[in-house]
N, C-alpha and C positions, 0 to 999 in steps of 0.2 A: 504494500499500499504506499504510495508516495505521499511525502510530506506535504502538509498544504502551508503556503506562505502566507495566507492571509493572517491578519491580527485579528483575535476574537474576544469577545466581553461577554459577562454574565453576572447576574447577581447570586452569590456564593452561599448566601443565607437562606433559611427557610422562609416561606411566605408569612405575612402578617407582621404584628408590632413586636418590636424587641429593644433592647437596650443599645445594640450595635448590629449594623449591617454590613456586609462585605459586598464591593463589588470588585470582581477580578478581569484583569485583561492580560493576554498571553499573545505575543508576536516575536517577529524577528528583531526588530529595533523599535524600542518604546521611548528611547530617550526623549525624542521631539513631543511624543505625547504627554509624558510626564510633566514637561516644562509648560507645555500649553494648559493644563489643567492645575497645576501647582504653582506655576510661576517660578520654579526651578527644578533641577534634577535632584532628588534625596540622595544622602549617602547610601551606598549598596548596602542591603542586610540591615539597615537600621530603621526603627520607628522614628516617624518624623511628622510632629504635629504640623499641620497646613491647613489653609484655606482651599477648598475645592471650587474653583472658578468655572463658571459657563462662559461660553464662546464670547459674549459681551463684556466678559469681566465681572459681572456680578458674583457674589458668591452664593453657591447652592448650600453649602454646609461647610463645617470645620470637623476635622476628625485626624486620624492617624494614616498615613501613607508609608508602605515598605515596598522598597523597589529591588528586585532580584535580577541581576544579570545573568544572561546565558553564558555557560550552561548551568550554573549552580541555583537551579530553581525546580520547583515540582514538576514543570512540563519541559525543562530542558532550554526553553525559549527565554528572552526577557519576560518578567511577569511584574506588573503592577498592582498592588492590592490596596484599595481604599476603604478604609474602615470610618463609616459615617454613622449616623443615628439611625437606629432600625426602624423606621417609619417607611411605609410603603411608597408614599409620595416622594420623600428624599430620594430613596434609592432608585426609583423609577426615573426622575429626574437627572441624577448622577449617571445612570446607565445610559441613558439619551445622550448626555454629553460626551460619554465615551464613544458612542456610535457614531457621532458627528465628525470624529478624527478618523475616516476613513478605515473603521473597525466594524466588524460585521458580529451579529447575536451568536453566541456559540452553540452549537446543536449539542444534545444531551450527551453527557459523557466525553466531550471533545478534549477537555482539559487532560483527562487521564488518558485518552487514546493519543494525545501528543506525547505525554509521559512514556508510554509505552512504545511509539514508534521512535522516540529519541533515546530509547534503552536506560531509561531512569528505573524502569521497574519492567518485570515480565508480566504475561497475560494474567498468571494466577495471583500475583500481587495485585494487579489492576482490579480483578474481581474480588479479591479480599477488602479492596477499600469500600466496594459497593456494599459487600455483606457487613462490614463493621458499621456502616451508617443505617442498614437495616436491623442489625441486631436488637433482638427485643429483652434478651436476658443476659446475665453476668457470663455464663457457660458461652454463649454465642460469642460474646465481645472478646474474650479471651481466645476463643478459637479464631476467629476472624483475624484478631491481632497476630496471632503464629502464622497464619498465612499471610499476612501483609509484611511480616518481617522476614519471610523467606522460609520458613520450615518446610512447607509442601514443596516449593520449588527445590530446595536442596536435597529433599528426599528423591525427586524426579531425576534431578540433574547426576545425582550419584548412580541411580539406576542406569542412565543412558551411558554415563561413562563406562561402567562395568559392561554393558553391552558393547561398547565399541571396542574396548579391549579386548573381548571374546572373539567379536566379529574380526578383526585384524589377524588374530591368530588363526581362526577356522579359514577365513577367504584366502590367506596366504597358501593353504594346502590346495586350493583350487588351480594354482599354477602347476601342479604335477597331477593331473588326474589319472594317469595310469597307476599311481599307488593308493594303496588304501591307507586310512588314518592308523597310525602305529597303536597298539594297544594302550601305551602310557600315556600317549597324547589324549586317546578318546577318554580314559577314565579322568584325566586332568580337566579336559573340556566339560565332561558330565558333572563333575564337582562344581566347577565355576558356575556351570548354568543352574545347577540346583541351588547355590547359593543366591544367584540373581532371583530366581523364582520365589525363595523364600523372604527376600527383602520385599520383593513386590507385594507378596501377601500381606506383610505387615503394613505395607502403604496402603492397600486396598482396604484392608480393615479400618486404619484411621481415618481414611477418606470416607467410608461408609457411615462412620460416627459422626463426622463432621456434616455429612449431608442429612443426617436425621437433624442434628443443631440448626441447619439452614433453612430446610424445607419443612421440618415437623412432620410427625407420622399422623396418618389420617386413620382413627378408629371408630369404627361404627358399632353403636349399640343396638343389638337386635333381640327379638323374643316376641312373647304373646301381648297383648293387651293386659295393662293393670299389673304387670310384673315389676314394675319400678324402675323403667327405664329413664323416663323423664326426671324421676326424683333423684335418681344416680347422676346425671347431668346438671342438675342444680346443685347437688353436693360436692361434685368435683370442681365445677367451675366457681363455687361460693356466691352465686347469684341465682335468683330466681328466673332463670331464662326459660325453662319450659312450663307450660302450664301443666299442672298436677291435678287429676280429677279421678274421682272412683268410676265414672262413667268410661265403659271401654271404647275405645276408638278416638280418645280426644286428640291425640297427634296424627294429623292427617299427613302433613310433610314433613321432609328431614329438617330438622334445626341443627345448625352448625355453631360450636362454640370452641374457642382457642383456649386453651390452658397451659400452665407449665407445671412441669413436675420436677423438682431438682434442675431447674433451668433447662429443662428438656421441653420444646415445644410440641404440644400435641392439639391435633384438631378432632374434636369429639362430636360425632354426628348422632343426634338421637331420631330414630325412625319410627314410622308408624308401625303399630303391633301387628305381627304376622297372624292372621285367622281369616277364614272365609267370611265374606261380607257381600251383601248386595247393594250397600252403598256405593256410588259410583265415584265420588270422590275419595272415599277411604280405599276404594281397590285401586285408585291412581296413586294414593301414597303407597301403598304396598309395593307396587310396581316399583316406585322409587327406592324404597327399601332394597328390594333385590338388585337394583342397578347400583346403590352404594355399596352394598356388600361386594360385589364384582371388582369396584375400583379402589377398595380398603386396603390399606398396608397391614391391619389387625382388625378383628372382631371379637368384640365381648358378647357372648351368650347370656341374657339375662333370665334367672327363673325364679318364681316365688318358692319358698321354702315348703310350702304345702301344696305346692303342684306336683303331680306324678304321672302326668300324661306322657309317656315315653314314646308314643306314636307320633304325636305332635311335635315333641322334641326332635324326634328324627328328622322329620320334614324340614325342621328349621337347619339342623346340621347338614343336610344334603344340599341347601343352598349354597353353602359356603365353600369354595375351591379348595382343594386339598393343599394347596401351595401358600395359602393365607393363614398366619398365626391365628389361634382363636385361645380365648381363655373364658371359663364358665363361672359365673357368679351366681351364687344363691342368695336371694335378698329376702328381707323381712324376717330375719333371724330374732328379732325383738317380740315376734308374734309367739315364738314357742320357747322363748328363754334358752335359746343357743348361745353360746360364745363364737366371737370370730374365730376364723381359722383357715388355714390351706390344706387341701386333702389332695391327693394324686391318684388318680384311677386310670388305667391305661395309658398311661404317658399324658395325660390330661389333666390340668390343673383346675380346681374348683375351689373358688374363694368366698367364704360364708361372711356376708357382712349385713348391716343394715344401714340402707341408704337415710332412712328417717333420723337416726339416733347417730349417725356416723361411725358406730363400731364397725372396725375392720376395714375402715377407708384407708388408712395407712398401710395395712398389709396389700390391699388391692393396687395401690400407687406403686409400690415396689414390685408387684408382679407384672404390671402393666409395662413398666421399663424394661423387665426381663424379657417379656414377650416380644419386644420390638428389638430385641438383643442390643439394648443400651448397655454398654460396660462401664461408662465413665472414666476411660482411660486418661491419663494425662498425656499431653502433647497431640491431642486431637487438633487437626486443622480442618478448616472450613472448605467443604468441597461441593461440586455441584454435580448435576446429571451428567453434563459431558465429560466431566473429569473420570467419574464411576464407569462409563461406557468405554472410555480409552482405556483405562486400568484393566478392565474386564477382558478386551480385545487382545491388550498385550498378554494379559494372563494365557489366553487361549492360544496366541502365537507361540509362546514358550512352552506350552504343553505338548503342541505339535511338533516343536523343535525338538523336544526330548526324545521322541521316537524316530528322529530322521539321521541318526549318525551313520547310518549305512549309506545315505544319499546326502552328501556333503553339500550339493547345490540347494537343495530344497531346505536344508538346515541353515544354510546362510541366508536363504530368502527368507525364512519364517523371522529370523533374529533381526533381519532389516526393517521387517515390517511391525515387529514389537517395538523397536526403536523409535519409527515413525509415529506410531501411537502414542508414545510417551512424550514426544517432541511437540505434539499437537496440544497437549496439556499446558505446557508453558509459553507456547506461541512461537517457538523457534522453528516450528513447521506448521502452517495453518492458512486458511483462506482468507482472501478480503472479505468474502460474504460472512463467515464467522465472526470477524472483528465488527463488521458492521452491526450485526445481530447483538452482540455482546454488549458493546458501548450504548447502543440506542436505549438500552434499558436503565442506564444510569440517569441520574437527575442532573438538569441544566446546571452549570455552574460547577461542576465535578467531572 
């Protein structure tokens, strides 16, 4: 992607009122712009109190100006930041003044895109900036910071480096096609390949954990009417989100609520009770329940402690695809004076709770995290779906490579493809279309 020589500007702070608002400018040479707006060129990388002048010399506002000369800036270009009072009118007028200096309005994510193109950060770190901005929990903030600081990139770069070393050794043997790999060399190469596979598996597991932090897990509550799905949603969220009633079929449509357990974001979906019904609206709700199940990351099947209709429960179980984790919750234990507990039957976990009294809710929360395979490991870095897909593809390439030591050309090609997949993660090998898609999801001003 070629570098754009246009100078760009945008308001870098969130919309609305605030004590301070920032207008950011980036371009190839901003000295004349700084002098025009400020009346002088500020000392580089020093906060300078100054008047911000309109084109006719009138003062728009007074605030702090900071000038960064290339390449020592966020974007790698000259950058001028104007910190004014945070009213929308002031910032709009100041931005208009900047645009009058032959500067155009920045596209979403264009400042960070220029930082990437000027080698100030790689693609994973650029995405880490957006994830840090969007982080909603302490865990997510720490994870995004690790990505921004380069932990994820370093792990990928080490894998690529080790792959390159192995490829150099193996591809050198292609110069002598009439000879087979010597046994000692083959064993050595297999050992190195297995080491790379182990390192990749660790990185993949960390990325999976980071993906949960970034995206959150979608968990669907299912069961028959009046077993306590809505009460459980309210209890988990700490709010009266769903209407609770003794009348069966009260919930007609899926109700979605985002919660956090130990810093892990979860999207809980309360669905219409599953039963035979002649009510057209309720039938539509039941169909949406079935659709929600197929799109879920995990399913919680809720049952009343007094309910013992195994045929009806089996019908619910049959709706859940085998690859989707599920957890069974036995609710309303307060009605039979039972204690909360976790039982295991046929490798399935059953959590006994009372959504009404909150007994067993902490047990349930811990079991939910285990169900989505959250391990709470230190060093987790934020990851996106494209990262997971690239890592998964690289794993498949390396697995195929392990079986191709008798066909050295195929082995070399699988290693090359694995390296290519990993390089797509950091952006050292990627398409312009992908870059456009990634940066278009950033906010304007970043």
